[in-house]
C-alpha positions in Angstrom: 44.2 -82.8 64.3 41.5 -80.4 65.5 40.0 -80.0 69.0 36.5 -79.3 70.1 36.1 -75.6 70.9 33.8 -76.5 73.8 34.9 -79.8 75.4 38.5 -80.1 74.1 38.1 -83.5 72.6 40.4 -84.3 69.7 38.7 -84.5 66.4 39.7 -85.5 62.9 40.8 -82.7 60.6 37.8 -83.5 58.3 35.2 -83.4 61.1 33.1 -80.3 61.4 31.3 -81.1 64.6 32.4 -82.8 67.8 31.1 -86.3 68.3 31.1 -85.8 72.1 29.2 -82.6 72.4 28.3 -81.5 68.9 30.1 -78.2 69.1 32.2 -76.8 66.2 36.0 -77.5 65.8 38.8 -75.1 66.7 41.9 -75.5 64.5 45.3 -75.6 66.2 46.6 -73.8 63.2 44.9 -70.6 64.3 46.8 -70.7 67.6 50.1 -71.3 65.8 49.5 -68.4 63.5 48.7 -66.1 66.4 51.8 -67.3 68.2 54.0 -66.8 65.2 52.7 -63.3 64.6 53.5 -62.4 68.3 57.0 -63.8 67.9 57.7 -61.9 64.7 56.5 -58.6 66.3 58.8 -59.1 69.3 61.8 -59.9 67.0 61.1 -56.7 65.0 61.1 -54.6 68.2 64.4 -56.2 69.3 65.9 -55.6 65.9 64.9 -51.9 66.0 66.5 -51.5 69.3 69.7 -53.2 68.1 69.9 -50.9 65.0 69.5 -47.8 67.2 72.3 -49.1 69.5 74.7 -49.7 66.6 73.9 -46.3 65.1 74.6 -44.6 68.4 77.9 -46.5 68.8 79.0 -45.4 65.3 78.2 -41.8 66.1 80.1 -42.0 69.3 83.2 -43.4 67.6 83.0 -40.7 64.9 82.9 -38.0 67.5 85.9 -39.5 69.3 87.9 -39.5 66.0 87.0 -35.9 65.2 88.0 -34.7 68.7 91.3 -36.6 68.4 92.1 -35.1 65.0 91.3 -31.6 66.3 93.4 -32.0 69.4 96.3 -33.4 67.4 96.1 -30.5 65.0 96.1 -28.0 67.9 99.3 -29.6 69.4 101.2 -29.9 66.1 100.2 -26.6 64.6 100.2 -25.8 60.9 102.8 -27.2 58.6 105.4 -24.5 58.0 108.3 -23.8 55.6 111.8 -23.6 57.1 111.4 -19.9 57.7 108.6 -19.4 60.2 107.4 -16.7 62.5 107.4 -17.1 66.3 103.6 -17.7 66.1 104.1 -20.7 63.8 102.8 -18.9 60.7 104.8 -19.6 57.5 106.9 -16.6 56.2 106.4 -15.4 52.7 108.4 -17.4 50.2 111.6 -15.7 49.0 111.5 -14.1 45.6 113.7 -16.0 43.1 116.4 -13.9 41.5 118.2 -14.2 38.1 121.8 -13.6 37.5 123.3 -11.7 34.7 127.1 -11.7 34.1 127.7 -13.2 37.5 125.6 -10.6 39.3 122.2 -10.4 41.0 120.5 -7.0 40.9 117.8 -5.8 43.3 116.0 -2.5 42.6 116.2 -0.1 45.5 112.6 0.7 44.9 111.8 -2.7 46.4 113.2 -1.7 49.7 111.5 1.6 50.4 109.2 0.3 53.1 112.0 -0.3 55.7 111.2 -4.0 56.0 113.3 -7.1 55.3 112.9 -8.5 51.8 113.9 -12.1 51.3 115.3 -13.5 48.0 116.7 -16.8 46.8 119.4 -17.6 44.3 119.8 -20.9 42.5 123.4 -22.0 43.2 123.9 -25.3 41.3 121.7 -27.9 42.9 121.1 -25.8 45.9 119.3 -22.6 46.8 120.9 -19.8 48.8 118.5 -17.5 50.6 119.4 -13.9 51.5 117.7 -10.7 52.5 118.1 -7.0 52.2 116.8 -4.2 54.4 116.9 -0.5 54.2 117.9 1.0 57.5 116.6 4.1 59.2 119.7 6.1 58.0 119.0 5.1 54.4 121.8 2.6 54.1 121.3 -1.0 53.0 122.0 -4.2 54.9 122.5 -7.4 53.0 122.9 -10.8 54.7 122.3 -14.5 54.2 119.1 -15.9 55.7 121.3 -17.9 58.0 123.8 -17.6 60.9 126.9 -19.5 62.2 125.0 -20.7 65.3 121.6 -21.9 63.9 122.1 -22.5 60.2 121.7 -26.3 60.7 118.0 -25.8 61.7 117.5 -24.0 58.3 114.9 -21.7 59.7 116.3 -18.3 58.8 115.0 -15.0 60.1 111.9 -12.9 60.3 111.2 -9.3 61.1 108.9 -8.1 63.9 108.5 -4.4 64.3 112.0 -2.9 64.3 113.8 -6.1 65.0 115.2 -8.9 62.9 114.7 -12.2 64.8 116.2 -15.7 64.4 113.4 -18.2 63.8 115.4 -20.9 65.6 116.5 -19.3 68.9 114.4 -16.1 68.8 117.5 -13.8 69.3 116.6 -10.3 68.2 118.9 -7.9 66.3 118.8 -4.2 65.4 118.5 -3.8 61.6 121.4 -1.3 61.7 123.6 -4.3 62.6 122.6 -6.4 59.5 125.5 -6.8 57.2 127.9 -5.2 59.7 128.0 -7.3 62.9 129.2 -10.9 62.4 129.5 -14.1 64.4 127.1 -16.0 66.7 123.5 -15.7 65.7 124.0 -12.5 63.6 122.9 -12.9 60.0 126.0 -13.6 57.9 126.9 -10.5 55.9 127.0 -10.6 52.1 129.1 -8.0 50.2 127.3 -5.7 47.8 127.5 -2.4 46.0 125.1 0.2 44.9 124.8 1.3 41.3 122.3 4.1 40.9 118.9 2.7 41.9 120.2 -0.9 42.1 121.8 -3.1 44.8 124.3 -5.5 43.1 125.3 -8.8 44.7 127.9 -11.0 43.1 126.8 -14.6 42.5 130.3 -15.8 43.7 129.6 -14.3 47.1 126.2 -15.9 47.3 127.6 -19.3 46.2 130.1 -19.1 49.2 127.0 -19.3 51.4 125.8 -22.7 50.0 127.2 -24.5 53.0 124.7 -22.8 55.2 121.7 -24.2 53.3 
């Protein structure tokens, strides 16, 4: 149905003029179209606001996750090998050695810098770690990278300045005592001999230390 645009009288859809006043018809469909357009526009505005809110929420969640990961990383520190420094930085991996005729040979030239040098020997299914250090008097100290007190922690030693330090309890030792003083947290001495420019360690003495690793 249509209505008169002037007097509001209902008219047939086919009528072009109002029988009451002669004015033209106004179709209800035009009002419906206008109403629908206004409704769609309002829904689009609401949808835009909803999209922005969802995006904002996702960004907030992402930021929370990033902060949590960073904080957790700061608390746990970096992953380290069994031998770590006091600052939590992994020590250099020990150099693997090879045996010949039941002996491991280390060149004295490797020890000229006065720092502890760490090595590893494959003893059956296990690995025995040991270290050598040239002392201030020129003598050599040789010991397992373990002690009777802390060997279960399997963290070994490190060197800081002129001290050899247990990575587990942070006890510090004078390098002159390496290979000489025994017991407690002192590095477990390993017998050796010098042949010319080489330090010779018997594999049987290294294999005795398997229980500490």
